[in-house]
N, C-alpha and C positions, 0 to 999 in steps of 0.2 A: 209572332210567329206571323214575319210577313208570310204569307204565303205563293207565291208569286213565283216562287220558282216549279212551288209542286205542279202546274200549272204547262211546264215544261217540260217534266221527273215522270208525268204519266201521258204523253205525245207516245203520237202512236211509234217513230223511230226507234225508238225506247224496249216497248217491246218488240220490237224483229231482231233488236239486240239479242237480250234476254230470249226470243226462243232462239236464233241464231246456233247461241252457247250451248243451252240444254237440251238439244239437237244433236251437237255434238255426246252431249253426255249421256243422252241415250241411248243411240247409234254406239256408245263404245261398248256399253252395258251387255245391248244384244252380237255387240263380236264376243265378248271376252265370254258369256254364259253359247255358247255357236261350240267358242274355242273350247268348256270345260266341259260340256255334254262329248263331248268330242270324245275330245285326254280321256273322257273317268268310263268311259263305253271300253277302251283299249287297253287301263288296268283295273276292269273288270265291278265298276258301280255297277250296281241290279237297280232297274226302275223306282223298283222302292226307298230305295238310301238315297236316289234324284231328288223321287215326289219327297219326304220327311224332310233336307236337306233345307228344301224350299219352303217347308207349312213352317222347317223350327225358324227361315231366317226371315221370312214375310213377318211374324205372330212379335219376334223381335228386335223387327223393327218398329212397331209403335208405339214404345213407349221414348223411345229418342224421337221420333214425331212429332208428338203431344211437345216438348216441351221449343221444337226448330217451329211449330202453330203457330203459336201465342209469340216468339220472336221474331213471325212473321211480322204479326199484327200491331209490332210496338216497329220494328220496323219500315213497313210503307210509311206513317204520319211521316217521320223523318227524309227517305227519301223516295217514295215513292211505289208505287204497284208496280211498274213493268223493274223495276231494278231490285228492292226485297226481294223478289219472287225470285229474279233469274242468282244473284248469290248466294237464298241459303235453299235454292236448289239444286242447284253447282256444290256445293262446297258439304252445305247445311249446318255453319261453325259459326254458333249464336254468338259464343262469347268475345271472336274475333270481330262479327260486323258490329257489332253495339262499339266494342274497345276502336274501332275506324274510325267510328260515325264521332266518336267523343274523342279521339287525338286530330283529326281530320278538322271539325272547327274548331281546337282548342289553339292549334296551330296559324288561326286566320285570327286569334282573338277571341271568341263570344263561345256558346256554350250551345251541349245539342239542344233545340223545342225552347230558344229564348226566342226574341222578338228580331232580334241583331244575325240571325241563322238563315242566310240569303244563299242565290242562284251562286254564289262565287263558297262557299260554307260549303253549298251542299258539294260541288264541283270539285273540289279538295278532299272532301270525304274520299268521291269516287279515287280518287289518282290514287287518295291512300288506299281504300279495296284491294286493287289493283295490282300497285307494286307490291303490297303485301303479302300477295298472296303468292309471286313469281316467286323467291323462295324454297315456298311446296316444291314446286312445276319444276326449278333446276336439281333437290335434289333425287325427285324422283327419278330423274330422268336419268343424270346421271348417274349415281349408288346404286341406282333398284337391281342390276342384274348381279354386283358383285356382292350383295348383304347375303346371301346362303352361302357363300362363296366361305363370307364371312365370319355365319354366321357355320357352319362348317367346322371349322381352325378351330375353332373358338373349342369345343366340344374336344374337340383331338380324338375324335374315332369312339368317343363314348357316344353314342347314339342314343342311346336310352338319356343321359341327357337330356336332348334335344328336343321333345314339348315338354322339360322344365323348365328349361334361358326362355320356350314362346311363353308360358304357364307366368314365367318371372317381368319380363321384357310386357304383357302389358297390367298385371296385379303395379308397377313399378308405376307404368303410364296413369292409371284410375290412382292409385295412389301421389301421388304430387298433385291431380289433378280435385282430391278433394282437401290434405293436407289440408291447405291454411285455410279452412271454414273450419276444421279440427280446433283454431288456434289461433282463432279469431272468431270469437262465440259469437253468433247473429245468427235471422231466416237463411241463413248455408250450415252452418251444422245445424240446427232441427229437419233440415230438408235426409243429410248425410244419415239421421241417426234413425230415422222413422224407412228414411228407406233398406238401410242398414241390416235393421232389425225384420221391414217384410219381407225382405229375399230368406233371411237362414228360417223366416217363417213359414213361404212358404213353400222351402222347399225340405224339411220336414214334414209338413202334413202330403207333400208328394209323399215319401219314403213310408208311408205310415198309412196312406189310402192307398199305394202299390197306381194313384198321379200324373204320370206319364207328363202330361198331357202341360201340369203344373208346371214342370219344371224351364217346362215353352214360353209361357210366359213368363217366369218368373219374374224377368228383367223389368217388362214392358211395369207392371204391377206396383213393383219397385219407384222405379222413376213417377211416375201419377201418384198414389202414396207420397212422396214425396212429397212434389210440388205442395201438394195439396196439408202436408202437415208444417208448411213453411210459414205455408199461409195461414192457419187457421193456431197454430204457438209463437207465435212471434211477432 
């Protein structure tokens, strides 16, 4: 591969762009957390509940972070450290970013990680990544305020169905992501089966031993064992 483009991709201006984008995300996170604490106090959430939620959220994020870290290492070799850091630091969608690399490279007649992947291909990949993300921002900005109203109308006053509807939506989203790995057998199938078995066993162990903290770690443990399972048994 012609690595000359990586000399440009790793220059200081790209780091400036990446740091600006990540600073915006950090700023937004701080604002959201302040508003969450303020609103939580108004509705009677205790400090202990806040601590429990923060601890559970932090632990739950560890598992997905492993997948992002692995994707980051692979992405750095293709688009350089600053842009890989920015893309996965802001969004964290490893599958989307790798698809963008393949699509952007194929659009100019080359393949990723080959001799033909040059500065022109790199530029095209950046365009695909950025333009491809606009749809998410538009949908979130235009329709998020209306989603809660839509959700309430959907259950027609039966408030007890709201948590059921939310849970079903999450299960549907995750089920859609893993369904193709169940239909097309391969390393992904092993990861799905090992992860599913692990999370069931961890939850059973938590119930039998009354170790509630295990449930907080269940997702992270399942993701890590799934990744290792895919490597070992494929």
